N, C-alpha and C positions, 0 to 999 in steps of 0.2 A: 784721775787727778787733773788731767788737762781740762775736762769739762767743768770741774769745780772751779778752776781758776776763772773760766769765762763767766761763771755765775756771779762771781764777785764784781767783775768789771762791767759785764754786759747784761745785768739782770733784766732789763726790759725786754730783751729778745733772746733770753736764755734758752727758750724752747727750740727755736730754729738753730741756734748756735750749738746746742747739745746734740740735736739730730745730725747736724753736719759733722760734728766731731766724732760721732760714732764710727763713721767710715774710716777715719784715720787712726783712731786710738783703740779700737775694739779687737784688732786682729790677734794681738798677743793673748789677751784674756780669753777670748772665745776659743782659740786654738788650744790653749792649755786646758781650759775647761773640758773641751771635747776629748782631749787625749787622756786626761787624768780621771774623768768621771763617767764617760759614756760606756754603756754596756754593749758588748759585742758578742756575736755568735759566730762560731767557727763553721765555715762551710767545708766539710771534710769529703775529699774524693780519694778513695783508696783503691788500688788495683787489687782484684780478688785473688790474683795468683801470687802476689808477693806481699808479705807483711810489711807495713810501713815502718821505715826507720826513723826514730825520733831525731829531730835536728840537734846537732851538738851545741853546747853552750860555749861560747868563745868569750874569754875574759880579757883578751888583748884589746887595747884601744884602737878603734878603727880610724884611719886617717881620712879626713874629708877629701873629696875629689878636688882636683885643681879647677881653675875657672873655666878652662876650655872643655874639660869633661863635663862639668856642671852645666854649662851652656848647651852642649850637644845633647845631653840627656834630657834637659828641660824641653828643648825644641822637639826632640824625637817623641816625647810623651805627649806634648801639647798639640803638635801640628796636625796629626791625622784627622781629628774631629772636624777641623775647619775646612777640610777638603773632602769630606765624606759626602755621601748621597744626601745627607740632611743639611748641607752647608748653606743653602739659600735662606731657609728659615732661621738657622742659627745666626747667620751674619746680620739678618734683619733685627733679631732680638738683641744682639750685641750692640748694634747701632742705636737701638732704642734706649738701652741702658746708658750708653755714653751721652746720648742727648739729654736724658733725665739728669745725669750727673752734671752736665754743662748748665742745665737749668737751675740746679741747686746752688751752683757756684754764683750764678747771676743773682739769685735771691739773697745770698750771703752778702754780696757787694751792695745790693740795694739796702739791706738792713744796716750796713755800716753807715751809710749816709743818713738813714732814719735815726739811728742812734745818736749821731752828732747833733742833729736838730733837736732831738728830744731832750738831750742833756743841756743844750744851750737854753731852751725854754725853761727848763727847771732851774738853771743857775740864774737866769734873768728874772725869775718869778713872774713869768708871762703865762698866766693861767689859760688864756684863750689859745695861745700857740701850743701850750702843753696838751690841752684837750684835743686839739686838732691832730697833733703828732700821735697821741694815744690811739685815736680812731684809725690813723694810718697803720699803726702797729697791728691792731685787731684785724684790719682788712688784709694786711700782709700775712698774718698767721693763717687766716682762712684760705688764702690763695697759695701760700708757699708750702705748708705742711704736706698737702697731698703729693707734691713733687718728691719730697724726701721719702714718704711711705712707698710710693710707686717705684721709686728708684731701687729701694731695698727689695721690694717684692719681685721686680723684674730680674734683679741680680740673682736672687735665690732660685727663681724658676729656671733661669738659664743655667745656673750651676747644677740644678737637679737634672736637667735634660742632658747636659754634658757628661755628668757622672753616669747616667743611665747608658748613654752610648758607649762610654769607655768601659763600663762593666761588661756589656755585651761583647765588645771588641776583644777585651783581654780574656774573657771566658772562652770565646771561640778559638783563640790562639792557644790557650792553655790546654784545651781538650783535643786540638787538632794533632793528627799524626802521633797520637799516644804521648804527647809531650808531658802530660800530668804523670804518666807512668814512669817516664825516664827521669823526671825531676825527683820523684819520690824514691825510686829504686836506686838511683845513683847519688842521692843526697846533694843534688847540684846547688840548691838554694833553699834557704830556710823560710818557712811559713808563707807559702804563696797565697794562702787564703787571706791572711792579714793584709797583704799588699793589694789584693783585689777589693776587699771590703772596706778597710779603714783608710789605706793610703790613697786610693782613688778619690774617696770622699774628701779627704783633707786637701788633696791636690787641686781639684776643680774649684772648691769653695775659696781656698786661699789664693789661687791664681787670679780669679776674678776680682777678689777683694783688693789684692795688691795692684792689679792692672787699673782698677778704678781709682785707687789711692794715688798712684803716680800720675794718672791723667788729671785728677782733681788738683794735684799739687802743681802741675804745669800751668793749669788755668789760674790757680790762685796766685802763683808767682807773677804772672802777667797782669792780673787784675789789681792785686794789692800792693805790688812793688811800686807802681806809679803813685798810689795813694800815700804810702809811707815815705817814699823819697820826696814827694811834694811837700809833706809836712815838715820833715827835718832830716836832711841827708845823713848827718852823723848817726842818727838812730838806725838807719839802714846798715851802716858800717858795723855798728855794735852787734846787730842781728847776725851778720855774716860770721863775725869772729866767734860769737857765742855758739852758733849752730855747728860750725866746722870743728871747733874745739870739743864740743860735746860728742860729736860723731866719732872722732878719733879715740876719745877715752872709752866710749862704749865698745868699740871694736876691740880695743885692748883688753878690757875687763871680761868680755864675753867670748873670747876667741875659742874656748873649749866647749862651748855649748852645742855646736853642730855634732861633734863626735858623741857627746853624752846623750843627746836626743836620739841619735841613730841607735846606740846601744840600748837605750831604755825601751824603745819599741820592740827590739829583738828579744830582750830578756823577758818582757811582759808576755810576748807571744810564746816564748819557750815555756813559761810557767803555765799559761793557759793550755798549751798543747799537752803538758803533763796531766792536767786535770781531765782533758778530753780522753786521754788514754786510759785513765782510771775508769771513766764512764763506759768506754767501749769494751773494756776487758774486766768488768766488774765481777763476773762469775769466776773467771780464772783466778783473779786475785783473791777472791773469797775462799775458793777451794784450797789455794796455797797457804792461806792465812798470812798473806804478805802485806797486811795493813801497815805494819811498822816500817817495812822497807819502802813502801810507797810514800809514807809520811816523810821519811828522811829525804827521799829523792825530791819530793815537792818542796820541802823546806829549803833544800840546797838551791833549787831554782828560784824560789821566792827571795832567799837571802841575796842571791846575785842581783836580782832586780832591785831589791831594797838598797843595797850598797851603792848601786849606780844612781838610783834616784836621790840618795843622800848627797852624792857628789853634785848631781844636777841642781839640787836645792841650794847647796852652798854657793855654787857659781851664780845662780839666779839671785841669791841674797846679796852677793857682792855687787852685782850689776844694779840691783834695786836701790842700794844705798846711793849710788850716783844718780840714777834716772829720777828718783823721787825728788832729790834736791834740785836737780835740773829743772823739773816741772814747777816746783814751788817758787824758785827764784824768778821765773819769767813773769810772775804776777806783779812784781814791783819794778823790774828793769825798765819797761817803757815809760811808766810814770816818772821814775827817777831821772831819766834822760830828758824828758820833755817838760818837766815841772818848772825849771828855771825860765823857760819861755812864757809859761802861763803867769808866773809871778811877776814878770816884767811887762805883762799886758800885751805881748806879741800874738798870742793865740787865745781863743776862747776855751771855756771849760769842756765843751763838747768835743773839741779837737783831741783832748787827752784821751777821751773814750775811743774816738775813732782810731787814733794811733795805736792804742792798746789792742784794739780789734785787728787791725792790719798786721801788727807785730805778731800776734798769736797765730794768725793764719799763715803768714810766711814762715815763721819759726817752725810751725808744724810741718810745713812742706820740706824745709831744710833738715828737719830732725826726724825724718821717717826711720832712719836706721836706729836712732836713740830710742824712740818710742816703741819700735817693733822688732828690736834685735832678737828677743827670745822667740817671737813668732817666725822671724826670718831663719833663725837657726833650726827650729823645728821643721820649717818648710824645706830647708836645704836637705835635711835628713829624709823627708818624704820623697823629694826628687831623686836623691841618691838611691833609695830603695826601689822606687818604680823604674828608674833608669837601668839599674842592675837587672831587675826582673825582665824588662823589655829586651835587654841585650841577650839574656839567657833564652827567652822565647824565640828570638830571631835565630840564635845559634842552633837551637834544637831543631827548628823547622828546616833551616838550611841544610843541616846535617842529614835530616831525614830524606832530603831530595838528592843527596849525593850518591852517585853510583860507584861506591868504593869496592874494589876487588878484594879488599881485606875483610869484607863482611859477608854474612850469609845472604844469598840472593833469593828472594821469595817472589814467585810469579803466580798470578791467577789467570787461568785460561778457560775459555768458555767452550762447553761441549755442544757440538751441533750433531745431534743424534739422528737427523733426518737423512744423512748421507750413508750410503752403503746398504740400503734396504733392498730386498728382492722386489721384483716387478709386481708381485701381489701384495707388497706392503709388509711382508713378514720380515723378521730379523734372522740373520744367519746365526748359527749356533757355535761357530768356531772362534768367535772373538768376543771380548768382554770390554766393558767400559772402565777405563783407567781413571782413578780419582786422585791418586797421590804418587808423585815420583820424587824420590830423594836420591841425589847424585853426589857422591864423594863429599859427604857432609862431615865436617869436623866441628864439634861444639866445644867452646872454651868458656872459662869464667872471665869476668872483667880483668882479672889479674893474669890472664893468659895461661891458666892451668887447663890442660886438656881433659875433657870429660868423655867424649865419644870420638873415635878416630875413623875417618874415611868410611862413613856409613852410606850404603847404597841399597835401596829396595824400592819396590813399587806395590801399590795397593789398588786392587780393582774393586768394582762395586760388589758389596756384600762379602768382601774379604776382611771380615772383622779382625782387627789386630790387637793382641794383648802384649803390652810392654812390661817386662819384669826386670828385676835386678835389685841389688842392695841399695839402701838409702845413700844419696849423694853421688850416685853413678851417672846422673844426667838425664834421667827419664823425664822429669817435668820440664827440664830445659829443652828437650826435644819437642815436646808439645808446644812450648812457648815459641820455639823457632817456627813451627808450622803455623801458629797463630799470628806470627809477625811481631812477637814481643821480645824475641831474643835474636840479636844480630852478631854476637861475639863468636867468631870462628870463620870458616869459609865453606864453600860448597853451594849447592843449588837445591831449592825445593820448589816444585811445581804442583799447584793444586788445581785440579780440573773440576769445574762446577757447572751445573745446568742452569739455564735461565729459570727464573722463578716459576714461569708458567709450566715448566716440565716437572716440577717437584711433586705435584699432586698426582701424577700418573704413575702407575706401577711399572716397574722395569724388570725384565728377566735378568737373571744372573749371567746369561750368555747372550749378550747383545753386541751390536756393532762397535768396533773400535772408533772412538769419536774423532771428529775432525776439529782441530783447535782453531778457533777464530778470534783470538784475542791477543793483544800485545802484552808484554811483560809489565808488571808493576813492581816498584820497589817497596821495601818494607814500610817506608814512611807513608805510602799512599794506600796501604792495603786495608785499612780499617773499614772504610765504607764498602768496599767490594767484598770483604770477608763476611760482613753482616748481611749485605743484600744478596749475595750469591750462595748462601747456604753452608757456611762453616761456623759451627757454634762450639764454644769451649765451656765445659762444666768443671769448675774447680772442686776441690775437696770440701771447702766451705763456700757455699753459694753466696752470691751477693744479693742482699735484700734491699730493694729500692725503697725510698721514702714515698709511700703512697698506699693505695688500697690493695685488697687481695686480688682484685682484677688486674691491677697494674703489675703485680708480681708475676702473674701468669703471662702477660703480654710482653714483658721485657725479654730481650731488647729488640724484638722484631717489629713491634708496633709501638709507636710513641704517641703522645698526646696530639690529637688532631686539632689544628688551629680553628677548624670550622666549628668545633664544639665549645669554643671559648664564649664567655659571657658577652652580651651585647655591649656592655660598657667598655670592654677591652677592644671592641671592634670599631669604636667611634672614630670618626675621621681625625679627631685631635689627639688620638693616642699615639704613642711613640712607635713608628714603623719598625725601628731596628730591634724592638723587643718582641715583635711578631715574627718568629723565625719561619722562613719559607721552607716548604718541603722540597726535597730533592725529587724532581720529576722522574728521573730514571729509577730511583729506589721505589717510589710510589707505584710505578707501573709494574715493577718486578716483584713486589711484595705479594704474598698470597692474600686472599680475602680475609678480612679481620674476623676472628671467631665471634660467634654470638654468645650470649650468656649461657644458653643451653650447652654450647660446646665447652665452655669453661667448666661448668658443673660436671659434665661427663668426664672431662679429663681429671678433675679432682677425685672423682669416684674411681677412675682407672688406677690412679697412683695411691689409692687408699687414704685420701685426705678429705673425703666427703664430710667428715665430722667437723671440719673447720667452718663450714657454712653456718651450722647452728651454734658452734662455740663462739664465733666472732660476728654473728648477726649479718651474714650475707657477704656478697662479693664487694660491696662498697664500703666495708668497714676499714678503718685506718688504724694501724698500730705500729709499734716499733718491732717489726717482724723478726729481726735478728735476735730479739730478746724473748719474745713470747712463743716462738717456735723452737722446738728442739733441733739439734743438728740433723737428726734423721728426717724430721719433717721438712726441713729446708732442702735436703737432698732430694726428697720425693717431689717437692715443689719444682725444683730445677728440672727434673725429668718431665714434669708436666709442661714446662716451657718448651722442652725439646719436642714433645709430641705435637704441640700446637704449631710450632714453626716449621717442622719437617725439613731439616737441613739436608744437604747432600752428604755432609760429613760431620760427625760429632767427635769431639776430643774430650775424653773423660779421664780426669786426673783423680783417681781413687774416689770417684763420685758416689760410691755405695759403701764407703768404709764405716759409716755409722748405722748401717741397716743390717737387719737379720737376713739370713740366707733366703728365706721365703720371699721377702720383699725385694731382695736383690734379683732373684730369679724372675719375679713378676715384671720388674721394670725392664730387664734385658729382653724378655719376651715381647714386651709392648713395643720397644723401639725397633726390634728386629722385624716384627710384623708390619711396622709402619714403613719399612723399606729404607731405614736410615743405616748407612754404613758408619761404623764407629771404631775408634782407636782408644783402648783403655789402658790405664796404668793401674796395676793392682798387685797384691801379694797373696790373696786367697787362691787356693788351688781350685776352688769351686768355679772360678772365673773361666777356667779352661773350656768348659762345656759350651760357653756362649761365644767363642771365638774360633776362627779358622787358621789364623796365622799367629805366630809368636815371635817377638823380638826380645831376646835376652841380652841385657847390657851388664857387663861386669865393671868393677872399678878399674880405671885406666892405670896402667903402669907407666910412669914417666920415663923409665929407662928402656922401655920396649917400643918397637915400631909396629908390632903386630896389632891387628884390630881387636877391639875388646867387646865384640858383639856377635851374635848369631841370629840368623833369620831363617825360619823354617815353618812347615805346617805344624799345627798343634799335635796331630797324630804322631809326628816324628819325635816329639819331645818325650824323654823317658818319664817325666813326672805325670804325663797325661794318663797313662795306664794306672799309675799309682793313685791318681786322684779319683779314678772310678771306684777303687776299693775303699779309699778313705777320703770322702769328699769334704770332710770338715777338718780344717787345720787350725788347731788352737795355738 
């Protein structure tokens, strides 16, 4: 609407005027369009060991943060980029954008004077002067329009670069120290994927737009205030009163938009999350015949989003009644104030046009809140969501580094098997390599209900352990604690692992007691060491990555090698922060990457050789969690295990979907590979593949007695029975 007003008053240079007005008046419409019509894809990251909990729908109105909190969150989100390793180029680009913005303001001032002379020639019927001014206009268009186009291009490129850096920055913090797992399992915050994908995009683009708008407004005020005040001082006073009054009324009418915008983004994300859940669990829902239930749940979420959007539209409508009238009225205010001076012959006709131009520029500067209130309210919601997300990430990472005595302490220690050898290099037969030490471990739920009491045991190399017990007794929680995913309770767990270079060499079951040459690491720091030093967890339902069949087998030991990226991605002008550097320590310790022949051999070993012909080779890409049965997925997970050759494998009912023949084959394969494993299972046939058994019973809250027993498999009464009846239905 504002640009249309300029078309009426300033038609000879409406192109430049319209280009300039886009920076000031397009924020609201562009942001609303982006939020109401853009299609989004959910980036889902789910922990394989814990089913994701859907975010709750909250119907209460969220209170907007106070000014101090809002300012702190804005600065906390915006500041890191401008002090990053990429800061030199970023600041140069920002300076270029501001320089181009300054240039466009100068062009607008020049066209203000061109317009005055143009209309004077037209009013005086001076054809020669009119033709001369028209040629000036054409030259001005040719020289001025590129400044406006380049300004917008430079701004969008800087916004894209900023967004790319922030996406990398937030994803790194989100995945660090298992933060993604904690947020999901504890329902700490809703829809983190939306905050990374959508809110970061809105934040960077809108921040730059508003920064340039306020900068342009400041320059406009300096440039055009002198012009307007020099023409007629009372007109400047009218402008101040008009703009201040309009701003106050806009704030009053739109005071609820911030909360409504925040809730709208959350409710839309909740609805989209429900649709994603239907897609991820399509087979289970179809087996249950739960279409009607899902439809009702989705309609409830959509209805909640619809009702909030309806309130948002009503508030926007009330604000539009005022803002549209505010914009239309400014078309006649300057002429009405200055017209008496023209009629009395004190000013020329072109001065009316110049005063209208200066009035519109300054009024636009003073009326930023009026013109962009809806965009500002939506932007406030974005800052609130990102600031909240940032605070949660910081809190989670700080908590991960705390050495609290109230949590389970997990340590990784390095085995140095070169000590204690005989002079001839042989190994003594009296001692064995210890792989796991559990000391006085008590495992609790987040609500502090005890699962396992005062558990202590140790596992040596090839002391394969079977963990049994009723459902809910804490068996999986024990494996999670060993893997560093569960910290509720107290006690200590020490995992002893060999350097990667030692994993490929065979070891006797009777070897030297290792010398520990590593310092303790807390749970928050254990992810990289657990993956790089040979402890792998196999859940009942394996995680299938998005990629090729080859990538399924190489996960998680080997990742995409940056050296294999395309030449375009390696060009010097590519974004360096999107090229993730490899950890030198992990690279040195990782075993040699398997060849295609190795992968094919492993597929045949786990009875999955038919997948090569079924899916056209190792490089085929599919939605593997959908096209492979659960049994095939479990066999594929064992293929990963055979390729990575960890020191210790944690198996949580990892053969539950397999027949006994395949189960026996897989256990024989990993046993022959020298992998020590701890299994959770209920089948009696599993006894024959293990040497130790840990039986956990349901904890009695009224008793102080331990609820577990640890013994050799041969000492368990079920062992002899299993020999007679190996199949348990």
